N, C-alpha and C positions, 0 to 999 in steps of 0.2 A: 461478565464483561459487556455482553450485548445490551445490557440495560444500565450500564454505568454512566451514561451521558454522552457517549461518542456518536458520531454520525455513521461510522462504519467500523467493523472489526477487521483489522489487517491480519488475515491468516497467512502465515509464512510458508511458502512452498519452494522458495529458492534456497534458503539455508535451513532446511528441515528434512527429516527422513520420513515424515508422515505420508501416507498414500492419499490418492484422490478419493478413495472410498471413505477414509477416515475424515477427510475434510467435508465431504458431502454429508456424512452423519452428523458432524458438528453443526453445520448450517441448518440441517433439518430439525434439530432440537429446539430452535428458537427462530423460526422463519419470519415472525412478525414482531420481533423485538424492536426497540427504538433504533438500534444500530443495525444497518443492513450488512449482509455478508460481503466482505472485500478480500482480495487476495493479491499477494505478490507472486507471480509465476516465475519460472526459471528462464524461459525463453519466449521469444515472440512468435512461436510456431502454432500451427493449427491444433496439434494435440494438446498442448498446455492450455491454451486459452479456451478452446471449446470444452475441455474437461471442466474448467472453472465455471464457465457460463452455464453449461448444461446442468451443473450441480446447484446453480442458484446464485452465483456471484453477481453483484451489481456494480462493484468497483474492481477494476483490473489494473494492477500496477506492474509495469514492465521494466526490468532493470537494464542497465548498461546499453542504452540505445545510442548507437554511434552514428547512424546514417539515416537519411530520409527513407531509404528502402526498408530499413528495419522498422521505422515508425509506421510506414505504410502496411507492412505485413501485420504488425500489431493491430492496426485499424481494420485490416481486411478480416482477421479472424475474430474480432470483437463485434463487428456489426453485420447484421443481415443485409442482403441486397436491398436497395441499389447502392448503398454506401460501401458495404463490405462484401465478404465472401463466406460468411458464416453459414454452415450447413444446418438445415432444419431437421436435426436428428432426434430430438426429444431429450428426455432426462427429467430429473425431479423438479427442475425449474419450471417446467411446463405443467406440472401437476397441481391439483387443487390445494395441496398442503403448502405450496409456496406461491408462485406467481400466476398460476393458471386461471385464477378467478378475477384478475384485475380488469377494470372496465376497458373494453376494447380488445382484450386478449393479450397474452404475453407476446406472441410473435409480432403483432401489429404495433406494440408500444415500447418494446425493449430498446430499440434504437434511440428513443427519446429519453430513456432513463439510465442507461448504462454510462459509467464514468471510466474513461481511459486515461491513466496517468503514466507518462513516460519519464524515466529517470535519466538524467545526464550525469555521468560518473567518470568519464574519461576525457583525455585531451582531444581525441577524435570527436567525441560527442560535443565538446565545447565548440570545436571548429564549425560544426554543423548545427548548432543549437537553434539558431534563428530559423533555418529551413525546416528542422524537425518540428518546431513549435507550430509552424504554419500548416502542417499536414491536417486536412479535414478529418474530424473525428477525434483528434487528440483534445482532451478536455483540460488537462493540466500538465505542467512541466515541473519535475521535482529536482531541486538542486541537492544532490546526494552529498551530505556534509562529510561523511566518513570516507567514502570511496573517491570523492574528488581529490582529497588529500592522498589517499592510497595510490591512485593511478598517476597523479601529477607529481607527487613528491613534495608538494607545498604543505607546510605545517599550517593547521588552522589558526587563523588570526593574523597571518603574515600578509603583507600587501599583495603578493602574487596570488595567494589563496582567495583573498577578498575580490580581486579582479576576476577570478574564475566564477565566483558566485554572482558577480555583477553581470557577467556574460549571460548566465542562465536567467537572471532577473530581467534583463533587457529583452531577451528572446521571448520569454513568456508574455510580458506586457506588450511587446511589439506585435504579437500575434493575437492579442486579446484573450489569452488563456490564463487560467489560474496558475499561481506560483506556489509551489509546495516546498516544505523543508521540515527539519526536526522541530519538535514542540518547543525546544529551547529558543527557537527563532520567532516565536509568536509575536514578539514586539518589534521585529524588523519591518520596515515599511514594505507594503505590498504583498507580504506573505499571507495567504488566506487558507491554506490547508496544510495539515501537519501529521507527522508520524510521532506517536507517543512511545513510551517505553514498553517493555514486554509485560505479559501477564504476571510473570514471577516478580518483576520489580513492583508491579502494582500491588500484589499481595503483601510484599514486605512493607511498602509504604503505608498501605491500609492498616496493617497490624500495628505498625509503629504509631500511626495517628490515633488509633483506638486506645492503645495502652497509655500513650502520653508519658507522664512521669513514672509510670509503673513498668515501663519497658526495661528489661535487663536489670532488674533489682534483686534477683536471687543471689544468694551467697555463692562464692566460688566453690566448685566441687573439689574436695580434698582427697577423696579415695576413689579408685577405679579408673577405667580407661579415659574418662573425661577430666581427670584431675589436672589442674593447671591450665585448662582451656577456658577461654571467656565465652 
């Protein structure tokens, strides 16, 4: 996946049971692949974000950001001083196997290279979207297509739902920040960063593309536990 053509690989730590040790081992297997390590953390706190960054993440996605204070906390733990409050505690990101050998050194350059994406998913987040987007250090604002519907009760495609998306759109552009959304929105005006589908979905799509007309051409099973199943 890290060499499939993406800019970064979104490692899911909000809706997943994997540990930070497992995430770190994944990133260490391909530290110089075309796609850099990215992660969606569960919270905007010090423990979550510093675990991610010390393990080597260069893209941090923070979900359900409702207030300026939450966006500022995400910024504080993502960036070293003077912009933020990230502690210089070490980790594999600092080692020669990852970013320790970059020109100028990791500590001196990471603030210029890390990407912080905040997700607007709730009515409270919509209310504060313009102010959230203006927080220094926020790189991009993500219009969360599924959870904006989940939290607001507006069905996707309805006028109320589209107005919610427009609020995020205007907030991001008004602050001069990138506007993110699902890959299905890649043709929408002004969206310039995207979340693609899961690795399982990619494997299924890749297999189907490779097989083409040969996919699912075997005869139905007539005997045994799979009999009658497609």
